[in-house]
N, C-alpha and C positions, 0 to 999 in steps of 0.2 A: 567440487570447487565452490558451488553455490552454498552448500552447507558450511564450508569453511568461512566464507564471507559473512554469512549470517552470524556465526559464532564470534567473528571479529567485531562485527557491529554491536553485538550484545555486550562484549567486554568493553568496547569503547564507550558505550552509553552508560554502563555502570560506573566506569572511571569518571566520566563527565559528571555524573550525579554526585560522586564523592568530592570532586574538585570544587564544584559549585557550592556544595554544602560547607566545605571548609572555609570558603571565602566569606568575608563579612561585607555587607553592602556599604558600610561606613568606613571601610579601610582597615578594619581590625582583622578578625578571623584568625588564621594561623599566624599571621604576622604579629598579633598582639602578644603572643607568648614569648616573643624574642625581643623584649624591651631593652635588655642590656646591650650596650654598644660593643662589647667584646665578643659577640657571636660571630660565627663563621660567615653567614650570609647577611645578616642584618635584616631590618624590617622592610626596607625598600626592595631589596633583592628577593625576598620571599614573596612579596606581592607581585613583582615582575614575573617570577617563576610560575606562580599560580595562574596569572593572566596568560602567559605564553602557553602553558599547558592546556588551558581552556580553549584557546584559539587553535592549537595544534589538534586537539581531539575533535573539535568541530570540523576542521578541514579533513581529517581522516574519515569521519563519519560521512561527509559529503562524497568523498572519493569512493569509499566502499559502496555507498548507495548507487552511484552511477555504474560502477563495475558490476555490481550484483544485478542491476537492471538488464545488462547485456548478457549475463550468464544464466538467466532464469531458464530452468529446463523446460523445453517445449512439451506440450501435451502430445501423446501419440496421435498419428493421423486418424481422423474420424473418431477421436475419443472425447469430443466435446459433448458432455452429457446434456447441457442446456439446449444445444442445437438439436440433438436427437429427440429430446422431449418435445420441442416446438414442432418438429416435423411430424412426429406421431400425432400430436394434437391437431395439426392442420389436416392430416389425412383423415382423422376421424370426424372432424367438424369443419366442413368446407365453408360454412356460413360465418365463421369466425373472422370477420373482416374489420378493418379500421372504421372508425366512426366517420360518417360522411359519404361512404360508398354504399352502393345498393347491392344486395345479394343477387346472385344470378337467378333468373326465373326458371322454374322447372316447367317444361312443356308437358302438358297432360294430353294424351290422345283424345281427340273429340270423337264422340260416339257418332256413327253414321246416321244421318237423318232417315234413311230408308228403313233401317232395321227397327228404329223406334216406332215408325208408323205401322209396320206390319204386325 
């Protein structure tokens, strides 16, 4: 399902690119080729069609993005590689603490005073 949504998003984005490139920012674009008045759609209807297609593709892309966010396949339990690596590093280096905290003090056994004097 997720792969299908990604493919739909890719198709919608490519179509959006083509539709935007067809349009001319000054009102020409694809509509400029239909200058004769006896055309089926006419200049104004072509511009309306391109604008409606752009808005429709934008809405489709938003909907697909939201649906894809809910259908993202979850990682297997315990399969978080970053968390495993952080736990391994923490186990090997216990002094790796955030800045501003003090490292735990290691207690060294004190030598008995009597044995040093003998």
